[in-house]
MDTraj code that builds the backbone (N, CA, C; nanometers):
import mdtraj as md
import numpy as np

residues = "UNK UNK UNK UNK UNK UNK UNK UNK UNK UNK UNK UNK UNK UNK UNK UNK UNK UNK UNK UNK UNK UNK UNK UNK UNK UNK UNK UNK UNK UNK UNK UNK UNK UNK UNK UNK UNK UNK UNK UNK UNK UNK UNK UNK UNK UNK UNK UNK UNK UNK UNK UNK UNK UNK UNK UNK UNK UNK UNK UNK UNK UNK UNK UNK UNK UNK UNK UNK UNK UNK UNK UNK UNK UNK UNK UNK UNK UNK UNK UNK UNK UNK UNK UNK UNK UNK UNK UNK UNK UNK UNK UNK UNK UNK UNK UNK UNK UNK UNK UNK UNK UNK UNK UNK UNK UNK UNK UNK UNK UNK UNK UNK UNK UNK UNK UNK UNK UNK UNK UNK UNK UNK UNK UNK UNK UNK UNK UNK UNK UNK UNK UNK UNK UNK UNK UNK UNK UNK UNK UNK UNK UNK UNK UNK UNK UNK UNK UNK UNK UNK UNK UNK UNK UNK UNK UNK UNK UNK UNK UNK UNK UNK UNK UNK UNK UNK UNK UNK UNK UNK UNK UNK UNK UNK UNK UNK UNK UNK UNK UNK UNK UNK UNK UNK UNK UNK UNK UNK UNK UNK UNK UNK UNK UNK UNK UNK".split()
xyz = np.array([
    [1.1663, -3.0041, 2.8067],
    [1.2555, -2.9775, 2.9388],
    [1.2169, -2.8329, 2.9697],
    [1.1628, -2.8170, 3.0945],
    [1.1338, -2.6733, 3.1388],
    [1.2572, -2.6034, 3.1233],
    [1.2471, -2.4461, 3.1534],
    [1.3310, -2.3720, 3.1449],
    [1.4123, -2.3407, 3.2786],
    [1.5327, -2.3466, 3.2839],
    [1.6049, -2.3539, 3.4077],
    [1.5546, -2.2085, 3.4830],
    [1.5297, -2.1138, 3.4361],
    [1.5108, -1.9809, 3.4734],
    [1.3419, -1.9351, 3.4311],
    [1.2866, -1.8713, 3.5284],
    [1.1436, -1.8372, 3.5103],
    [1.1398, -1.6929, 3.4642],
    [1.2538, -1.5984, 3.4509],
    [1.2331, -1.5032, 3.3954],
    [1.4042, -1.4396, 3.3916],
    [1.4117, -1.3152, 3.3035],
    [1.5363, -1.2609, 3.2981],
    [1.6175, -1.2275, 3.4179],
    [1.5563, -1.1627, 3.5321],
    [1.6102, -1.1319, 3.6548],
    [1.6795, -1.2653, 3.7133],
    [1.6145, -1.3620, 3.7251],
    [1.6798, -1.4949, 3.7856],
    [1.7757, -1.5253, 3.6931],
    [1.7626, -1.5200, 3.5489],
    [1.8989, -1.5637, 3.4594],
    [2.0124, -1.4680, 3.4961],
    [1.9717, -1.3536, 3.5162],
    [2.1055, -1.2525, 3.5275],
    [2.1676, -1.2594, 3.6746],
    [2.0817, -1.3280, 3.7461],
    [2.1454, -1.3355, 3.8845],
    [2.2362, -1.4614, 3.8969],
    [2.2109, -1.5829, 3.7986],
    [2.3232, -1.6667, 3.7730],
    [2.4100, -1.6798, 3.6754],
    [2.3689, -1.5934, 3.5682],
    [2.4735, -1.5880, 3.4338],
    [2.5385, -1.4720, 3.4440],
    [2.6480, -1.4797, 3.3705],
    [2.7052, -1.3704, 3.3613],
    [2.7223, -1.2999, 3.2247],
    [2.6965, -1.1520, 3.2015],
    [2.6714, -1.0959, 3.0843],
    [2.8176, -1.0664, 3.0167],
    [2.8214, -1.1049, 2.9088],
    [2.9517, -1.0706, 2.8297],
    [3.0120, -1.2232, 2.8254],
    [2.9853, -1.3167, 2.9363],
    [3.0731, -1.4516, 2.9133],
    [2.9608, -1.5576, 2.8663],
    [2.8517, -1.5447, 2.9635],
    [2.7637, -1.6344, 2.9567],
    [2.6668, -1.6150, 2.8106],
    [2.6418, -1.4919, 2.8276],
    [2.5258, -1.4105, 2.7224],
    [2.5660, -1.2685, 2.6933],
    [2.5240, -1.2269, 2.5830],
    [2.5186, -1.1036, 2.5268],
    [2.3968, -1.0596, 2.4748],
    [2.3953, -0.9077, 2.4946],
    [2.2551, -0.8649, 2.4422],
    [2.3038, -0.7215, 2.3463],
    [2.2472, -0.7383, 2.2280],
    [2.2812, -0.6365, 2.1154],
    [2.1240, -0.5679, 2.1064],
    [2.1443, -0.4259, 2.0823],
    [2.0433, -0.3677, 2.0614],
    [2.0739, -0.2328, 1.9428],
    [1.9894, -0.2361, 1.8469],
    [2.0113, -0.1592, 1.7531],
    [1.8830, -0.0742, 1.7252],
    [1.8586, 0.0698, 1.7697],
    [1.7308, 0.1189, 1.7326],
    [1.7329, 0.2025, 1.6144],
    [1.6598, 0.1745, 1.5177],
    [1.6662, 0.2526, 1.3938],
    [1.5130, 0.3001, 1.3828],
    [1.4752, 0.2515, 1.2474],
    [1.3338, 0.3204, 1.2126],
    [1.2195, 0.2144, 1.3234],
    [1.1740, 0.2891, 1.3706],
    [1.0923, 0.2205, 1.4902],
    [0.9419, 0.1585, 1.4265],
    [0.9390, 0.1563, 1.2882],
    [0.7961, 0.1067, 1.2735],
    [0.8161, -0.0537, 1.2769],
    [0.9396, -0.1116, 1.3028],
    [0.9593, -0.2445, 1.2856],
    [1.0669, -0.2595, 1.3820],
    [1.0594, -0.3855, 1.4569],
    [1.1719, -0.4794, 1.5270],
    [1.1679, -0.6108, 1.5027],
    [1.2888, -0.6460, 1.4629],
    [1.3364, -0.7713, 1.4592],
    [1.4094, -0.8307, 1.5600],
    [1.3709, -0.9506, 1.6361],
    [1.4345, -0.9646, 1.7729],
    [1.4537, -1.1474, 1.7573],
    [1.5338, -1.1607, 1.8503],
    [1.5893, -1.3253, 1.8389],
    [1.6095, -1.3203, 1.9865],
    [1.5376, -1.3413, 2.0594],
    [1.5401, -1.3825, 2.1937],
    [1.6198, -1.5159, 2.2370],
    [1.6298, -1.5965, 2.1572],
    [1.7119, -1.6849, 2.1923],
    [1.8300, -1.7319, 2.0949],
    [1.8850, -1.6267, 2.0483],
    [1.9984, -1.6075, 1.9682],
    [2.1203, -1.6891, 1.9908],
    [2.2355, -1.6766, 1.9285],
    [2.3518, -1.7175, 1.9692],
    [2.3358, -1.8738, 1.9481],
    [2.3897, -1.9324, 2.0513],
    [2.4028, -2.1101, 2.0555],
    [2.2863, -2.1733, 2.1225],
    [2.1935, -2.0580, 2.1488],
    [2.0602, -2.0976, 2.2000],
    [1.9579, -2.1769, 2.1093],
    [1.9449, -2.1093, 2.0033],
    [1.8648, -2.1717, 1.9050],
    [1.9714, -2.1020, 1.7703],
    [2.0537, -2.2004, 1.7482],
    [2.1450, -2.1324, 1.6100],
    [2.0873, -2.1204, 1.4692],
    [2.1313, -1.9759, 1.4387],
    [2.0844, -1.9621, 1.3141],
    [1.9874, -1.8277, 1.3525],
    [1.9145, -1.7997, 1.4440],
    [1.8310, -1.7257, 1.4746],
    [1.8699, -1.5537, 1.4703],
    [2.0131, -1.5636, 1.5180],
    [2.0713, -1.4349, 1.5095],
    [2.1192, -1.3711, 1.3739],
    [2.1755, -1.4705, 1.2939],
    [2.1939, -1.4519, 1.1711],
    [2.0898, -1.4123, 1.0649],
    [1.9645, -1.4754, 1.0963],
    [1.8541, -1.4187, 1.0524],
    [1.8178, -1.3009, 1.0760],
    [1.7805, -1.2941, 1.2062],
    [1.7447, -1.1710, 1.2625],
    [1.8118, -1.0446, 1.1763],
    [1.9786, -1.0458, 1.2094],
    [2.0539, -0.9708, 1.1215],
    [2.0327, -0.9482, 0.9856],
    [1.9909, -1.0317, 0.9132],
    [1.9347, -1.0037, 0.7460],
    [1.8178, -0.9607, 0.7151],
    [1.7390, -0.9877, 0.8331],
    [1.6284, -0.9409, 0.8012],
    [1.6038, -0.7890, 0.8340],
    [1.6668, -0.7687, 0.9658],
    [1.6580, -0.6164, 0.9952],
    [1.7384, -0.5273, 0.8994],
    [1.8395, -0.5680, 0.8351],
    [1.9230, -0.4982, 0.7301],
    [1.9613, -0.3826, 0.8031],
    [1.9787, -0.2709, 0.7342],
    [2.0016, -0.1296, 0.7726],
    [1.8924, -0.0755, 0.8039],
    [1.7632, -0.1272, 0.8077],
    [1.6551, -0.0229, 0.8314],
    [1.5879, -0.0631, 0.9539],
    [1.5525, -0.1850, 0.9932],
    [1.4731, -0.1776, 1.1130],
    [1.5401, -0.2039, 1.2356],
    [1.4850, -0.1951, 1.3333],
    [1.5200, -0.2226, 1.4797],
    [1.5716, -0.3660, 1.4891],
    [1.6778, -0.3894, 1.5601],
    [1.7024, -0.5529, 1.5933],
    [1.7464, -0.5565, 1.7433],
    [1.7054, -0.6742, 1.7783],
    [1.7396, -0.7082, 1.9314],
    [1.7919, -0.8729, 1.9357],
    [1.9063, -0.8759, 1.9723],
    [1.9624, -1.0175, 1.9875],
    [1.9912, -1.0432, 2.1492],
    [1.9277, -1.1569, 2.1878],
    [1.9907, -1.2337, 2.3120],
    [2.0627, -1.3581, 2.2884],
    [2.2043, -1.3272, 2.3161],
    [2.2603, -1.4410, 2.2375],
    [2.3369, -1.5326, 2.3513],
    [2.3518, -1.6709, 2.3423],
    [2.4311, -1.7378, 2.4262],
    [2.5448, -1.7612, 2.3541],
    [2.6590, -1.7279, 2.4371],
    [2.7726, -1.7036, 2.4019],
    [2.8891, -1.8037, 2.4713],
    [2.8478, -1.8638, 2.5721],
    [2.9358, -1.9396, 2.6604],
    [2.9969, -2.0543, 2.6080],
    [3.1334, -2.1018, 2.6580],
    [3.1781, -2.2519, 2.6106],
    [3.1455, -2.2977, 2.7384],
    [3.1448, -2.4514, 2.6940],
    [3.1622, -2.5492, 2.7744],
    [3.0773, -2.5707, 2.8605],
    [2.9471, -2.5261, 2.8398],
    [2.8107, -2.5316, 2.9597],
    [2.6697, -2.5323, 2.8506],
    [2.5827, -2.5951, 2.8595],
    [2.4902, -2.6161, 2.7830],
    [2.4030, -2.4748, 2.7734],
    [2.3849, -2.4239, 2.6593],
    [2.3302, -2.3093, 2.6226],
    [2.1807, -2.3237, 2.6316],
    [2.1081, -2.4161, 2.6490],
    [1.9462, -2.4521, 2.6606],
    [1.9263, -2.3701, 2.7926],
    [2.0210, -2.3919, 2.9006],
    [1.9994, -2.3475, 3.0295],
    [1.9682, -2.1646, 3.0153],
    [1.9894, -2.1117, 2.9221],
    [2.0008, -1.9605, 2.8905],
    [1.8342, -1.9444, 2.8151],
    [1.7635, -2.0337, 2.7850],
    [1.6432, -2.0289, 2.7289],
    [1.5510, -1.9976, 2.8166],
    [1.4998, -1.8548, 2.8084],
    [1.3543, -1.8231, 2.8844],
    [1.2509, -1.8202, 2.7754],
    [1.1537, -1.9089, 2.7943],
    [1.0263, -1.9390, 2.7049],
    [0.9793, -1.7844, 2.6525],
    [0.9116, -1.7701, 2.5715],
    [0.8763, -1.6389, 2.5311],
    [0.7776, -1.5760, 2.5900],
    [0.6879, -1.6519, 2.6508],
    [0.5795, -1.5863, 2.7490],
    [0.6297, -1.5264, 2.8712],
    [0.7538, -1.5890, 2.8845],
    [0.8287, -1.5075, 3.0233],
    [0.9483, -1.4215, 2.9710],
    [0.9670, -1.4192, 2.8579],
    [1.0895, -1.3317, 2.8514],
    [1.0775, -1.1928, 2.8574],
    [1.1526, -1.1328, 2.9329],
    [1.1046, -1.0190, 2.9878],
    [1.2468, -0.9002, 3.0375],
    [1.3457, -0.9523, 2.9228],
    [1.4707, -0.8692, 2.9473],
    [1.4167, -0.6995, 2.8938],
    [1.4839, -0.6316, 3.0288],
    [1.4285, -0.4842, 2.9832],
    [1.4866, -0.4434, 2.8653],
    [1.5877, -0.4263, 2.8153],
    [1.6098, -0.3575, 2.7004],
    [1.5387, -0.4248, 2.5864],
    [1.4798, -0.5348, 2.5663],
    [1.3934, -0.5662, 2.4706],
    [1.2644, -0.5245, 2.4617],
    [1.2142, -0.5065, 2.5831],
    [1.0823, -0.4372, 2.6352],
    [1.0778, -0.3027, 2.5798],
    [1.1918, -0.2435, 2.6351],
    [1.2144, -0.1007, 2.6030],
    [1.1968, -0.0813, 2.4517],
    [1.2781, -0.1320, 2.3888],
    [1.2890, -0.1108, 2.2331],
    [1.1338, -0.1368, 2.1634],
    [1.0850, -0.2747, 2.1857],
    [0.9786, -0.3069, 2.1241],
    [0.8396, -0.2324, 2.1564],
    [0.8600, -0.1782, 2.2887],
    [0.7471, -0.0851, 2.3413],
    [0.7172, 0.0349, 2.2542],
    [0.8393, 0.0661, 2.1838],
    [0.8290, 0.1810, 2.0632],
    [0.8065, 0.1760, 1.9453],
    [0.8019, 0.0461, 1.8967],
    [0.7866, -0.0273, 1.7744],
    [0.6431, -0.0598, 1.7199],
    [0.5976, -0.0203, 1.5991],
    [0.4635, -0.0420, 1.5614],
    [0.4286, -0.2144, 1.5415],
    [0.5524, -0.2682, 1.4896],
    [0.5579, -0.4043, 1.4422],
    [0.6407, -0.4903, 1.4793],
    [0.6305, -0.6046, 1.5385],
    [0.7467, -0.6717, 1.6051],
    [0.7560, -0.8162, 1.5194],
    [0.8564, -0.8639, 1.5068],
    [0.8805, -1.0242, 1.4596],
    [0.9942, -1.0700, 1.5638],
    [0.9517, -1.1899, 1.5928],
    [1.0355, -1.2580, 1.6588],
    [1.0667, -1.3797, 1.5867],
    [1.2310, -1.4344, 1.5753],
    [1.2501, -1.5371, 1.5362],
    [1.2953, -1.6587, 1.6452],
    [1.2527, -1.7526, 1.6002],
    [1.2769, -1.8808, 1.7007],
    [1.3192, -2.0184, 1.6314],
    [1.3887, -2.0921, 1.6814],
    [1.4099, -2.2370, 1.6241],
    [1.3551, -2.3225, 1.7155],
    [1.3272, -2.4425, 1.6160],
    [1.2720, -2.5816, 1.6570],
    [1.3404, -2.7149, 1.6062],
    [1.3316, -2.8430, 1.6656],
    [1.3761, -2.9307, 1.5958],
    [1.3222, -2.9776, 1.4609],
    [1.4055, -3.0354, 1.4113],
    [1.3566, -3.1016, 1.2573],
    [1.4410, -3.0649, 1.1483],
    [1.4424, -3.1867, 1.0951],
    [1.5449, -3.2012, 0.9597],
    [1.4723, -3.1363, 0.8332],
    [1.3580, -3.1261, 0.8399],
    [1.2856, -3.0618, 0.7153],
    [1.2976, -2.8832, 0.7323],
    [1.2420, -2.8491, 0.5923],
    [1.2710, -2.7182, 0.5876],
    [1.1416, -2.6108, 0.6075],
    [1.0769, -2.6208, 0.7069],
    [0.9437, -2.5562, 0.7552],
    [0.9571, -2.4324, 0.8283],
    [0.8634, -2.3658, 0.8143],
    [0.8429, -2.2354, 0.9051],
    [0.7059, -2.2129, 0.9290],
    [0.6991, -2.2117, 1.0675],
    [0.5227, -2.1877, 1.1218],
    [0.5486, -2.0444, 1.1734],
    [0.4568, -1.9802, 1.1175],
    [0.3989, -1.8379, 1.1503],
    [0.2764, -1.8239, 1.2459],
    [0.3315, -1.7337, 1.3617],
    [0.2218, -1.7338, 1.4347],
    [0.2178, -1.6010, 1.4893],
    [0.1285, -1.5380, 1.5925],
    [0.1266, -1.4248, 1.6375],
    [0.0096, -1.3585, 1.6357],
    [-0.0274, -1.2482, 1.7316],
    [-0.1726, -1.1776, 1.6932],
    [-0.1657, -1.0793, 1.6191],
    [-0.0670, -1.0424, 1.5553],
    [-0.0571, -0.9430, 1.4270],
    [-0.0900, -1.0334, 1.3079],
    [-0.2355, -1.0330, 1.2908],
    [-0.2584, -1.1282, 1.1875],
    [-0.2338, -1.0493, 1.0283],
    [-0.2157, -0.9616, 1.0323],
    [-0.1916, -0.8832, 0.8886],
    [-0.0570, -0.9155, 0.8617],
    [0.0483, -0.9077, 0.9656],
    [0.2009, -0.9224, 0.9457],
    [0.1939, -1.0921, 0.9094],
    [0.1348, -1.1653, 1.0215],
    [0.1774, -1.3052, 0.9933],
    [0.1110, -1.3372, 0.8755],
    [0.0113, -1.2810, 0.8192],
    [-0.0262, -1.3578, 0.6560],
    [0.0522, -1.3136, 0.5563],
    [0.0899, -1.1944, 0.5582],
    [0.1828, -1.1398, 0.4586],
    [0.3233, -1.2114, 0.4458],
    [0.3836, -1.2526, 0.5821],
    [0.5186, -1.3097, 0.5672],
    [0.5006, -1.4731, 0.5323],
    [0.3682, -1.5219, 0.5653],
    [0.3472, -1.6454, 0.5180],
    [0.3208, -1.6621, 0.3535],
    [0.2439, -1.5574, 0.3128],
    [0.2333, -1.5336, 0.1735],
    [0.3555, -1.5438, 0.1207],
    [0.4375, -1.4285, 0.1578],
    [0.5687, -1.4214, 0.0855],
    [0.6890, -1.5183, 0.0900],
    [0.6909, -1.5856, 0.2055],
    [0.7557, -1.7021, 0.2060],
    [0.7306, -1.8299, 0.0971],
    [0.6062, -1.8169, 0.0845],
    [0.5440, -1.9434, 0.0064],
    [0.5825, -1.8837, -0.1439],
    [0.5257, -1.7472, -0.1620],
    [0.5820, -1.7515, -0.3189],
    [0.7378, -1.7356, -0.3394],
    [0.8105, -1.7318, -0.2593],
    [0.9484, -1.7322, -0.2632],
    [1.0011, -1.8856, -0.2900],
    [0.9062, -1.9609, -0.2251],
    [0.9570, -2.1203, -0.2630],
    [0.9828, -2.1854, -0.0958],
    [0.9722, -2.1037, -0.0178],
    [0.9780, -2.1627, 0.1390],
    [0.8652, -2.2377, 0.1801],
    [0.8744, -2.3584, 0.2600],
    [0.7510, -2.3995, 0.3121],
    [0.7205, -2.3324, 0.4143],
    [0.5937, -2.2733, 0.4300],
    [0.5649, -2.2110, 0.5159],
    [0.3959, -2.2291, 0.5554],
    [0.3543, -2.2390, 0.6778],
    [0.2245, -2.2269, 0.7154],
    [0.1833, -2.1441, 0.8364],
    [0.0789, -2.1103, 0.8392],
    [0.0278, -2.0445, 0.9739],
    [-0.0090, -2.1132, 1.0678],
    [0.0319, -2.0783, 1.2121],
    [-0.0102, -2.1792, 1.3170],
    [-0.0961, -2.0606, 1.4127],
    [-0.2517, -2.1386, 1.4047],
    [-0.3089, -2.0556, 1.4945],
    [-0.3548, -2.0976, 1.6328],
    [-0.3233, -2.2400, 1.6487],
    [-0.3649, -2.2943, 1.7689],
    [-0.2569, -2.3867, 1.8309],
    [-0.1498, -2.4001, 1.7492],
    [-0.0570, -2.4913, 1.8093],
    [0.0300, -2.4593, 1.8749],
    [0.1268, -2.5480, 1.9185],
    [0.2508, -2.5099, 2.0019],
    [0.3312, -2.3593, 1.9345],
    [0.3120, -2.3285, 1.8095],
    [0.3834, -2.2372, 1.7594],
    [0.3071, -2.1080, 1.7338],
    [0.1600, -2.1075, 1.7972],
    [0.1185, -2.0116, 1.7290],
    [0.1203, -1.8622, 1.7903],
    [0.1914, -1.8542, 1.9073],
    [0.2220, -1.7457, 1.9752],
    [0.1197, -1.6488, 1.9728],
    [0.0119, -1.7163, 2.0194],
    [-0.1473, -1.6104, 2.0427],
    [-0.1409, -1.6003, 2.1888],
    [-0.0596, -1.5997, 2.2691],
    [-0.0754, -1.5544, 2.4091],
    [-0.0149, -1.3853, 2.3974],
    [-0.0955, -1.3043, 2.4803],
    [-0.0391, -1.1583, 2.4911],
    [0.0791, -1.1467, 2.5769],
    [0.1050, -1.2412, 2.6505],
    [0.2270, -1.2682, 2.7154],
    [0.3418, -1.3036, 2.6421],
    [0.3189, -1.3569, 2.5356],
    [0.4615, -1.3906, 2.4055],
    [0.5233, -1.2601, 2.3875],
    [0.6321, -1.2505, 2.3876],
    [0.7513, -1.1406, 2.3720],
    [0.6975, -1.1010, 2.2396],
    [0.6584, -1.1394, 2.1219],
    [0.6282, -1.0733, 2.0190],
    [0.5276, -0.9945, 2.0179],
    [0.4386, -1.0194, 2.1002],
    [0.2762, -0.9132, 2.1178],
    [0.3003, -0.8429, 2.2206],
    [0.4196, -0.7839, 2.2645],
    [0.4567, -0.6708, 2.3424],
    [0.4980, -0.5522, 2.2952],
    [0.4750, -0.5199, 2.1653],
    [0.5105, -0.3995, 2.0932],
    [0.4048, -0.2870, 2.1187],
    [0.4205, -0.2057, 2.0701],
    [0.3188, -0.0887, 2.0782],
    [0.1983, -0.1144, 2.0507],
    [0.1645, -0.2326, 1.9729],
    [0.0110, -0.2358, 1.9248],
    [-0.0297, -0.3678, 1.9921],
    [0.0777, -0.4412, 2.0627],
    [0.0175, -0.5562, 2.1450],
    [-0.0282, -0.6589, 2.0631],
    [0.0478, -0.6850, 1.9597],
    [0.0500, -0.7815, 1.8691],
    [0.1640, -0.7893, 1.7855],
    [0.2291, -0.8999, 1.7654],
    [0.3353, -0.9381, 1.6788],
    [0.3332, -1.0378, 1.5982],
    [0.4430, -1.0937, 1.5418],
    [0.4185, -1.2180, 1.4737],
    [0.5823, -1.2919, 1.4967],
    [0.5766, -1.4186, 1.4871],
    [0.6570, -1.5001, 1.5187],
    [0.6935, -1.6134, 1.3955],
    [0.8259, -1.6434, 1.4134],
    [0.8498, -1.7477, 1.3092],
    [0.9327, -1.8392, 1.3897],
    [0.8803, -1.9504, 1.3594],
    [0.9627, -2.0836, 1.4200],
    [1.0368, -2.1507, 1.2893],
    [1.1402, -2.1703, 1.2900],
    [1.2092, -2.2192, 1.1631],
    [1.2680, -2.3606, 1.2097],
    [1.2722, -2.4710, 1.1331],
    [1.3156, -2.6143, 1.1865],
    [1.4854, -2.5867, 1.1566],
    [1.5340, -2.6616, 1.2398],
    [1.6751, -2.6748, 1.2229],
    [1.7331, -2.7025, 1.1192],
    [1.6843, -2.8031, 1.0252],
    [1.7139, -2.8104, 0.8837],
    [1.6984, -2.6816, 0.8097],
    [1.6156, -2.6035, 0.7964],
    [1.6148, -2.4981, 0.7403],
    [1.7163, -2.3748, 0.7926],
    [1.7106, -2.3691, 0.9090],
    [1.8281, -2.2796, 0.9503],
    [1.9579, -2.3217, 0.9024],
    [2.0013, -2.4328, 0.9083],
    [2.1264, -2.4756, 0.8789],
    [2.1352, -2.4627, 0.7166],
    [2.0393, -2.4628, 0.6427],
    [2.0453, -2.4403, 0.4835],
    [2.0714, -2.2773, 0.4724],
    [2.0010, -2.2124, 0.5926],
    [2.0145, -2.0531, 0.5417],
    [2.1313, -2.0388, 0.5938],
    [2.1909, -2.1213, 0.6791],
    [2.3415, -2.0539, 0.7380],
    [2.4630, -2.0788, 0.6278],
    [2.4201, -2.1857, 0.5390],
    [2.5080, -2.2352, 0.4425],
    [2.5086, -2.1855, 0.2822],
    [2.3722, -2.1121, 0.2764],
    [2.3326, -2.0892, 0.1497],
    [2.3089, -1.9342, 0.1608],
    [2.4079, -1.8549, 0.0917],
    [2.3962, -1.7191, 0.1292],
    [2.2907, -1.6545, 0.0469],
    [2.2730, -1.7292, -0.0799],
    [2.1621, -1.6697, -0.1715],
    [2.0311, -1.6814, -0.0901],
    [2.0019, -1.8060, -0.0494],
    [1.8776, -1.8551, 0.0292],
    [1.8378, -1.7568, 0.1388],
    [1.9455, -1.7285, 0.2286],
    [1.9309, -1.6164, 0.3149],
    [1.8943, -1.5134, 0.2767],
    [1.9566, -1.4422, 0.1912],
    [1.9117, -1.3319, 0.1225],
    [1.7903, -1.3224, 0.0611],
    [1.7323, -1.4293, 0.0027],
    [1.5949, -1.4357, -0.0452],
    [1.5102, -1.4428, 0.0631],
    [1.5074, -1.5164, 0.1648],
    [1.4262, -1.5305, 0.2872],
    [1.4159, -1.4097, 0.3356],
    [1.5265, -1.3184, 0.3635],
    [1.5278, -1.2147, 0.4606],
    [1.4570, -1.0932, 0.3532],
    [1.4823, -1.0924, 0.2180],
    [1.4282, -0.9809, 0.1382],
    [1.2584, -1.0091, 0.1289],
    [1.2194, -1.1522, 0.1401],
    [1.1027, -1.1869, 0.1487],
    [1.0045, -1.1320, 0.2557],
    [1.0736, -1.1721, 0.3812],
    [0.9992, -1.1152, 0.5067],
    [1.0160, -0.9521, 0.4886],
    [1.1283, -0.8958, 0.4411],
    [1.1153, -0.7498, 0.4713],
    [1.0168, -0.6460, 0.3704],
    [0.9616, -0.7772, 0.2565],
    [0.8652, -0.7035, 0.1538],
    [0.7387, -0.7274, 0.2368],
    [0.7293, -0.8371, 0.3142],
    [0.5828, -0.8373, 0.3846],
    [0.5491, -0.7609, 0.5061],
    [0.6998, -0.7022, 0.5832],
    [0.6792, -0.6299, 0.6800],
    [0.6301, -0.4836, 0.6077],
    [0.6989, -0.4466, 0.4912],
    [0.6660, -0.3317, 0.4235],
    [0.5110, -0.3268, 0.3757],
    [0.4809, -0.4361, 0.3626],
    [0.3321, -0.4533, 0.3041],
    [0.2318, -0.4386, 0.4238],
    [0.2568, -0.4934, 0.5376],
    [0.1963, -0.4707, 0.6463],
    [0.1918, -0.3403, 0.7252],
    [0.3060, -0.2620, 0.6842],
    [0.3214, -0.1625, 0.7489],
    [0.2347, -0.0286, 0.6495],
    [0.1971, -0.0804, 0.5460],
    [0.1102, 0.0306, 0.4249],
    [-0.0304, -0.0114, 0.4686],
    [-0.0722, -0.1269, 0.5505],
    [-0.2047, -0.1662, 0.5460],
    [-0.2921, -0.0988, 0.6633],
])
top = md.Topology()
chain = top.add_chain()
for i, resn in enumerate(residues, 1):
    res = top.add_residue(resn, chain, resSeq=i)
    for name in ("N", "CA", "C"):
        top.add_atom(name, md.element.get_by_symbol(name[0]), res)
traj = md.Trajectory(xyz[None], top)
């Protein structure tokens, strides 16, 4: 189903900040930013995961669907057209960008994409080592290989993207230990990539 809005300006013209959506930005260590551009009820579980990965170290950006009684899917602006100004300002100052997304499916899969191949590969390796089912997507719908993708708009013009199935997001929401392990594994991968 196509997005209702072509970009953030169009969304903001028809939706109300603080009622339909909210934006949260925490600028910390500019070496990395963790973003959930479809957080809250748009792609459930991505907000919590972004917060866990960012911890108290990395920058955090959340665009969250918070409204009641209306479809949250209307608030989805696809990654290649996501241009919310606070997000662009934050990630434009960061060396590494990791975007978190959700997709349908009852499995426990993670698809890792993006133009930052060092970060992408480190994350995939770390997640598999921790027991999560992770694979690199270089040409499919989750490859995030367009320079227009929000994950690729950081200072290096290359970032990484995780697409998590609903089954995995639900499991991470319900299992604090699994969430902690996932977040720790991704943070370790970011640290490794920053040293390369």
